[in-house]
C-alpha positions in Angstrom: 306.3 49.9 36.4 303.5 48.4 34.7 304.5 49.5 30.8 303.7 49.0 27.0 307.5 47.9 25.8 308.0 47.9 21.5 310.3 45.4 21.3 312.4 45.6 17.3 314.1 42.5 16.6 313.2 38.7 17.4 316.9 37.2 18.0 318.7 36.4 21.0 318.3 39.9 22.2 314.6 40.6 21.7 313.0 37.0 23.0 315.0 37.1 26.1 313.9 40.9 27.1 310.3 39.6 26.4 310.5 36.7 28.6 312.4 39.3 31.6 309.7 42.0 30.9 306.8 39.4 31.5 308.0 38.2 34.5 308.3 41.9 35.6 304.9 42.3 34.8 305.2 44.7 31.9 303.7 43.4 28.3 305.9 43.4 25.3 305.6 43.5 21.8 307.8 42.6 19.2 308.3 43.6 15.6 310.2 41.9 13.3 310.8 42.1 9.5 311.9 39.1 8.5 308.2 36.4 8.0 308.8 34.6 10.4 312.5 33.8 13.2 315.2 33.8 11.4 317.1 30.7 10.6 321.0 29.8 9.8 323.6 31.6 11.1 327.0 30.6 13.2 327.0 28.5 16.4 327.3 30.9 19.1 328.5 31.2 22.9 326.5 31.2 26.2 329.5 32.1 28.8 329.1 33.4 32.6 327.2 35.7 33.4 325.1 34.8 30.6 324.8 30.9 31.9 323.6 32.4 34.4 321.1 34.5 33.4 319.6 31.3 31.5 319.4 29.4 34.0 317.6 31.5 36.1 315.5 31.5 33.1 315.3 27.5 33.7 316.7 26.3 30.2 320.6 25.5 30.9 319.5 21.8 30.7 317.5 22.3 27.2 320.3 24.1 26.0 322.8 22.3 26.9 320.6 19.0 25.0 321.1 20.7 21.4 324.7 22.2 22.4 327.6 21.0 20.2 330.2 19.3 20.9 333.9 19.3 19.3 336.6 16.2 19.7 339.0 19.3 18.0 340.1 21.0 15.6 342.8 20.8 12.9 344.8 24.2 10.7 345.8 24.0 7.1 347.1 26.2 4.9 345.5 27.2 1.5 346.6 23.5 -0.6 344.8 22.1 2.5 348.5 21.0 4.7 347.7 20.8 8.3 350.0 22.9 10.3 347.9 22.4 13.6 346.2 20.1 15.5 344.3 20.1 19.1 342.2 17.9 20.2 342.0 20.3 24.0 340.7 23.5 21.9 338.6 24.6 20.0 338.1 28.3 18.2 334.6 28.6 18.2 334.2 27.7 21.7 338.3 28.0 23.5 339.1 24.9 25.8 337.0 21.7 25.3 336.8 21.1 28.9 334.7 24.5 29.4 331.2 24.6 31.3 330.2 27.4 28.5 327.6 26.2 25.7 328.1 26.1 22.1 325.0 26.5 20.8 323.2 27.1 17.3 321.5 30.7 17.3 318.5 29.4 15.5 318.5 27.0 18.8 318.4 29.4 21.3 316.0 31.8 19.8 313.7 28.6 19.3 314.3 27.6 23.2 313.1 31.3 24.5 310.7 32.0 22.0 309.0 28.8 23.6 309.0 30.4 26.5 307.0 33.7 25.4 303.8 31.7 24.1 301.3 34.7 23.8 303.5 37.8 23.2 302.4 39.8 19.9 304.3 39.3 17.4 304.0 42.0 14.2 306.4 39.9 11.3 307.0 41.0 8.1 306.9 44.6 9.1 309.0 47.2 10.4 309.5 51.1 12.6 309.1 54.2 9.6 308.9 56.6 12.1 309.2 57.2 16.5 307.4 60.3 18.2 307.8 60.7 21.8 306.0 63.3 23.9 305.8 63.1 28.0 303.3 60.5 28.0 304.9 57.9 25.7 305.6 57.2 22.3 303.7 57.1 18.5 305.2 54.3 16.0 304.7 53.8 12.8 305.0 50.6 10.8 305.4 49.6 7.2 302.2 48.0 7.0 300.5 48.1 10.7 298.2 50.6 12.2 300.4 53.3 14.3 300.4 52.7 18.0 300.9 53.9 21.1 303.9 52.2 23.9 304.7 53.6 27.0 308.2 52.2 25.9 310.8 51.2 22.5 313.3 49.0 22.6 315.6 48.6 19.5 317.3 45.3 19.4 317.3 45.0 16.3 321.2 44.5 15.8 324.3 45.7 13.8 322.3 47.6 11.1 320.2 48.8 13.7 316.8 50.6 12.1 315.7 52.2 15.6 318.7 53.5 16.7 318.7 55.4 12.9 315.6 56.6 13.0 316.6 57.9 16.7 320.2 58.6 16.9 321.0 59.5 13.0 323.1 57.8 10.7 324.9 54.3 11.3 328.2 55.9 10.3 328.3 57.9 13.5 329.1 54.7 15.6 330.0 52.0 13.3 333.9 51.7 14.0 335.0 49.0 10.7 337.3 45.8 12.3 338.7 45.2 8.3 337.5 41.9 8.1 334.1 40.1 6.3 332.5 37.0 7.1 329.6 34.7 5.7 328.3 31.4 7.3 325.9 29.2 5.7 324.4 25.5 6.0 325.2 22.6 4.7 324.7 19.3 5.3 327.8 16.8 6.1 329.1 15.7 3.1 332.6 15.8 4.6 331.9 13.3 7.3 333.5 14.8 9.6 333.1 13.7 13.2 332.8 16.4 15.5 335.5 18.4 14.2 336.6 21.9 13.1 339.4 22.6 10.5 340.0 25.9 9.9 341.7 27.1 6.9 343.6 31.1 5.6 346.1 32.4 4.4 347.5 35.0 7.0 344.9 37.4 5.3 341.4 35.5 4.1 340.5 32.0 5.0 337.2 30.5 7.1 336.6 27.5 8.8 334.0 24.2 8.4 332.8 22.7 11.6 330.1 20.0 12.7 326.9 20.9 14.0 323.6 19.2 15.6 325.7 15.9 16.1 327.5 15.6 13.2 324.2 16.1 10.8 324.8 19.8 9.6 328.2 21.7 8.3 328.7 25.1 8.9 331.0 27.2 6.8 332.5 29.9 7.4 334.1 32.0 4.4 336.2 35.7 5.1 339.1 37.6 4.4 340.0 41.1 4.9 339.4 44.7 3.7 341.0 47.5 5.8 338.4 49.9 4.3 334.0 49.0 4.5 333.1 48.6 1.3 330.1 49.9 -0.3 327.3 47.0 -1.1 323.4 46.0 -0.2 323.4 44.4 3.0 320.7 42.9 1.8 321.3 41.9 -1.5 322.4 38.2 -0.8 323.5 37.2 -4.3 325.6 40.9 -4.6 327.3 39.9 -1.1 327.9 36.5 -2.6 330.0 37.4 -5.3 332.2 39.0 -3.1 332.8 35.9 -1.1 333.6 33.8 -4.1 336.0 35.9 -6.0 337.5 36.7 -2.6 338.8 33.7 -2.3 338.8 32.8 -5.4 342.4 31.5 -4.9 342.3 28.9 -2.7 342.4 24.7 -3.0 342.3 22.0 -0.8 337.9 21.8 0.1 337.1 25.6 -1.0 335.8 25.3 -4.5 333.2 23.0 -3.6 332.8 25.5 -0.3 331.7 28.8 -2.9 329.9 26.1 -5.5 327.7 25.4 -2.6 327.4 28.7 -1.3 325.5 29.5 -4.4 322.7 27.2 -3.8 322.2 28.0 0.3 319.3 28.4 1.6 320.1 30.2 5.0 323.7 32.6 4.5 324.9 35.0 6.4 327.3 38.4 5.5 328.5 41.4 7.5 331.3 43.0 8.3 332.9 42.3 11.2 332.3 45.6 12.8 331.1 47.4 16.9 328.8 50.1 17.4 330.3 52.7 20.2 327.7 55.2 21.9 327.8 58.2 24.2 324.3 56.9 25.7 322.1 53.8 24.2 319.2 55.5 25.6 317.5 59.1 24.1 314.0 60.0 26.5 311.7 56.4 25.9 313.7 54.5 23.7 316.4 52.6 24.7 319.3 50.7 22.6 320.4 46.4 23.9 322.8 43.8 22.3 324.6 44.5 18.9 322.3 47.6 18.3 323.7 49.3 21.0 327.3 48.0 21.1 328.0 44.8 19.2 331.3 43.5 20.2 331.6 41.9 16.7 331.4 37.9 16.4 335.4 38.0 17.1 334.6 39.4 20.2 333.3 35.7 20.9 330.4 37.2 23.8 327.7 39.1 21.2 325.2 36.3 22.9 326.0 36.7 25.8 325.7 40.4 25.9 322.8 40.5 24.5 321.7 37.7 26.9 322.9 40.0 30.3 321.5 43.0 28.6 318.4 42.0 28.0 318.2 40.6 32.2 320.0 44.0 33.3 317.3 46.4 31.8 314.1 44.3 32.0 315.3 44.2 36.2 315.7 47.9 36.1 313.1 48.6 34.2 310.7 46.6 36.7 312.2 48.6 39.7 309.4 51.0 39.7 310.7 53.8 40.3 310.6 55.9 36.2 312.1 54.5 32.7 314.7 57.6 33.2 316.1 55.9 36.3 315.8 52.6 35.0 317.7 53.1 31.4 320.7 55.1 33.2 321.5 52.7 35.7 321.4 49.4 32.8 324.0 51.6 31.1 325.9 52.1 34.5 325.8 48.2 34.7 326.2 47.0 31.7 329.0 49.8 29.9 332.0 47.7 32.1 330.8 44.3 30.8 330.5 45.6 27.6 333.7 47.2 27.2 335.6 44.7 28.3 334.1 42.2 25.4 334.7 45.0 23.2 338.3 45.2 23.6 338.4 40.3 23.2 337.5 41.3 20.1 341.1 43.8 19.1 343.2 40.9 20.3 345.8 39.7 17.3 345.8 36.2 16.1 348.8 36.3 14.7 350.0 37.5 17.6 348.2 36.3 21.0 348.5 33.0 22.1 345.3 30.2 22.3 346.1 30.5 26.2 346.0 34.2 26.7 342.6 34.5 24.7 341.0 32.2 26.9 342.4 33.3 30.1 341.2 37.5 28.8 337.8 35.5 27.6 337.2 34.4 31.5 337.7 37.9 33.0 335.2 39.0 30.4 332.4 36.8 30.8 332.0 37.5 34.4 332.6 41.1 34.6 329.8 42.2 35.8 327.6 41.4 38.6 324.3 40.6 37.8 322.5 41.4 41.4 324.2 44.6 42.1 321.9 47.6 42.4 323.0 51.4 42.0 321.5 54.0 43.1 
């Protein structure tokens, strides 16, 4: 299929899709609300089938050179008393002997983005309307002039604008998991050495871990909320206030984390939620990654789902028998993979031993045949 494809979102899913679309002879165009590639965010894991996708892109060696390495982890109570320590396992990535790659989200995006040089980007813009007909899609933008495309792919995350325009309100599809999480970047003022420390009171807590060969920290602060909170997901100061208020009673290093959070330039905050839809496609529009089937960071598989989904979607479109059949095959191949990985986020951390979670993750990360052809 020789098609022009508008991809909404320039994070892992969108950039990976643009790479593979171009490999299939198609012309991707990326629209991104931010004025440039987004910085910050958490460390993510590339595992199993996704690692094979990365290898097929020729990026495994570069990714391993940027990977995070931990010597272990500890857990402390709200006052800083150590209650657990391991030098063989880390909550963020599992077994320290694993072949998986833990890498900063921004570093992974940078690697992929460097491989799509020449792909047109519409930064600082967003889609305002999508009108389909039998021959294509007319897309209106907040700033750019309207344009025609053969296909549109929403790779724009949990709060997907594309999904809202085509499939309706987020509330129809979002399932709250009872937790909110924030993460921000700080210099390694604690002097940690390839280490991560987790803290909680059974309900609220977080973690601090070294990245970039000990030069930086990623600080995670989270809290439980059985019901979704009403807040503007673009109002950063309001989000920081929610975190500060909820963790105000913690001791140890947490007051210092909160003080530094207020000054953090790159700050992420969102609900832990899953997106569940009966279909990801409508006409000439389909969804990818978190926009289609967010598994929540609690699964540890969101990045892998995004990369594998991008690969499968692009190759199915490349089979040149029409987008309807390609979208149908994409969904049939991906749904079992999505479902088993979404289930990981629902494991109770209080009752699921680390060994069981590791075994479940190992089984889930390869639960798809990358080379399958479904008629």
